N, C-alpha and C positions, 0 to 999 in steps of 0.2 A: 357219805360222799368220798370218792377218791380225790384227795386233795390235789394231787399233781395235775390230774386231768381237768379238774373244775377251777381251782384257784390259781394253778400255775406254780404252787409251792409245795414242797414235801411236807408231811405232817410235822416234822421237826421245825422246819422253817416257819410254818404257820403258827405253831405253839410259841415260838420265840418272838414272832411279830406280835402276837396277842398279848404276851406278857409285857413287852415294851409299851404297847398301847394302853394296857391297864394302868401302868405307872404314869402315863402322860395324859390320860383322859378320865374325867369323872363322867361316867355314863349314867348311872342311876341317880335321879334327882334326889337331893338332900331333903328338900321340903316334902310335906305330905302331898299326895296326889296319885293319879293313875300311873302305874309303872309303864315304862317303855314298851312298845309293842314288840320290839326286837331286843334280845340280849346283845351285849357287846360282841360276842362270838359271832352271832347271826349277822350283826351289822358289818363286821369285817368280812364274812363270807359274801355277803351281798355286794360289797364294794369290789372285792376281788373278782367275783363272777362278772360284774359289770364291765371291768377293764379287760378281763381275759377274753370274754366272748362277745363284748359290745351288745349285750342284751338290752331290750327296752325295759324301762321301769315298770311298765304294766305287767310284763311277763314275770319279772322278779317279784312283784307284789303277789302274784298268783302262787308262785313256788313257795313263798314264805308266809302265806296267809296274812298279808298286811295290805294297807292301802297304798296307792301310788305316792301320795304325798309323804307317807312314813318312809317309803323307800328312798325318795328324793332327799329328804332331810338326813337320813342315815348316811347316804353316799357323801353328801356335801360335808357333814361333820367329820366322818372318818377320813376323807380326802384331806381336809385341812390339818388333821393330826398327823396323818402319814407324810405329808409334805415336809414337816419338820423332823419327824422320826427318821425318815429314810434319807435325809440330806447328807449325813456323813458317808453314805455309800457312794456318792458321786464325787470323786476326788477332783481337785483342780487339774486342769489339762497339763500344766507343767509337771505335776507329780505323777499323773496316770500314764504319761507317755514316755516314762523312763525305762520302759521294758527293753532289754537287750535284743539285738538282731533287727532285721527288716520288719517294717510295719506295712500295713495296707490301709488306704483311706478311700472312701467313696461317699457320695451324697444320696440321700433318699428323700422323697416327698411324702409327708403325711397329709393325706387328703382331708379336706373339710367340706361340709355341706353348705355352710353359709357364705357362698361365694359373692352374693350381692353386697353384703356388708363390707367384705374384704376388698372388693374392687380389683383393679388391675395390679395392685402391689403384690397381692398373693396368688395371682393366677400364673401358673406355669405353662408357658407355650410348649415346652417339651412334652409335658405330661397331659396337656389339655385339661388341667384340673386346678382348682384353687387349694392351697394348702401351705404348709411350712417345710422349709428345706432344713435338714439336719445332716451333719457330717458324722460318719461312723468310722472309727479307727480300731483295728484289731491286729493281732500278731499273725504270722504265717501259719500257725497251727490253730487258728480260729478263736483265740482268747480275746474277748471283748475288752477294750481299754477305755473307750470314751464314746459318748454320744453328745454332740454339742447342743447348745440351746437353739430354740427355733429362730430362723431367718425367714423373711417373706419368700414365698414359693417362686416369685418371679425373678429372684436372684439366682444367678448361675453358680454352680459349684465352686468356681475359682473365686467368686466374690465372697461367698460364705467361708471358704478356706482362709482368705485374708482377714475377714472380719473377726474371726475368732483367734487370730494371731498364730494359726497353725503354720504359716510360712516361717515363723521364727522358732518353732519347735520341731518340725519335721525337715529332713534333708533328703539327699539323692538316693538314700537306701530305702526310702518309702516308695511302694508301688502304688500307681494310680492309673485311671483310664485317660482317654484323650481329652477329657474335659479339664484336665489339670496341666496341660502342656504350657510350658513357659514359667512354671512355678518352681523349678529346680527339683522335681521329683522324677522318679523312673517311670516313664510313660511310653506307650507304644509309638513307633515311628509313624508319622503321617505321610501319606503319598502326596507329592506335589503335583499341581496341575500339569498334565501332559507327560508325566513320568511314572514309572513303575517302581515298586519297592524291590530292592535286591533280594535274592534268595536268603542272604544272612538276616536282612531286616525282617522278612517274613517269619523266619525261624524264631528270631528274638521276640517278635510280637506274640507268637503262639506260646512261647515259654512264659513270658510276662502275664499274658491273659489267663493262662492255666493257674499261675500262682496267685493272681489277683482275685480269682473267682471265689476265694475263701470269704471275702468281705460280703459277697452277695448271699452266701449261706448265713453269715452272721446277722445280716439285715433281715433275712427271712425268719430267723429265730426270734429277733426282737419283735417282729410283727405277728408272732403267735399271740401277742396281746392285741386282740383284734380291734380295740378301740384306735390303735395306730395304723390300722390297715384298711378297714371297710368304711372308714369315713367317720369324721368327728361330728356328732349331731348337735352337740350343745353349743351355747354361746361362745364365740371366739375369746371372749374376756377371760374365761376360765381355762383356756387351752394351756396356758403356761403352767398352771397348778396341776392339771391332769397329767401333762407330759412329765413333769418333775416327779410325780408319784409313780408313773409307770416305769420311768427310767430307774428309779430306786428299786422297784420291784424286780426289774430285769437283772440288776446286779445282785440283789438278794437271792434270786433263784439261781444265779450262776455261782453262788457260793460266797457272796459277800458277807461280811460280819460287821455288827454295830460296834462303835467305839465307845 
C-alpha cells in the first residue's frame, strides 16, 4: 500500500506510530488460544483507513479477510490506545498560539448522522445539518496551530470563540470573517442598512478576505480525514474520542513529534 494515500501518513510516520503503539499495547494474548485475526500492523492500518476514508467496517472486513466484528473490535482497541499516544501532539491553546505574526481563525462544522439523538442543541441553522463546531487557528502561511474541542453545532462561532477562551489569547492582529465582529479581531467592514461601503472599505475587505482564505485551505486539508467531512456515522458518545485521535493524526502528518 502507498501509505500516504491510504493511511494519511508517510512510511516513516507510520513506522514511528507503530513502534510507539507496540510499546503501549499488548496485542497478542498471553494465554493460550486462537491468535488474533489481525496483526497489530494490520489493525493500525485498518484504523487509519477507517478515519482517512470513512470506509464501512464491512468493506474493511473484505479487504483484510476478516469478519466485521473483528474489524470493529480492532478499531475500538486501537482508537483507545491512540487517544493516549497522540495526546502530546495537541498542545494547550496558550502554548500553541504563541506563534509570532498575524494568525487566522475560522469555525467549521463536523457533520453527524445521528441528528435525532442530538436534537436541536447540535443542529446548525447555518449549515442545515447536525454536528459539532470546531475553531481552527493557523498562521498566514498556512501552518496549523490549533483545532479546538467540540462545541454543539447550534452554537455560533462567536460563542465557540469565547467558550474556548480564545478572546483572551488572540488580539486585533488575528484575521477573521464577519461572524467574529465585535470580538476585537480584524474583520471585514459590515455595510450598515441604507449605506454603502466606501471604496477604501471595499479594498480593505478584499485584502482581508484574500489573506484570510488560507484558513479555508487548512480546514480542507484537515477534512481529507474523511470521517470529519462525509458524516460521522457512529454513536455520538464516541465522537470525542474519534476526534481526539484524528486531531492527533493531523498534527502527526503535519510533522509533529512525540515527546
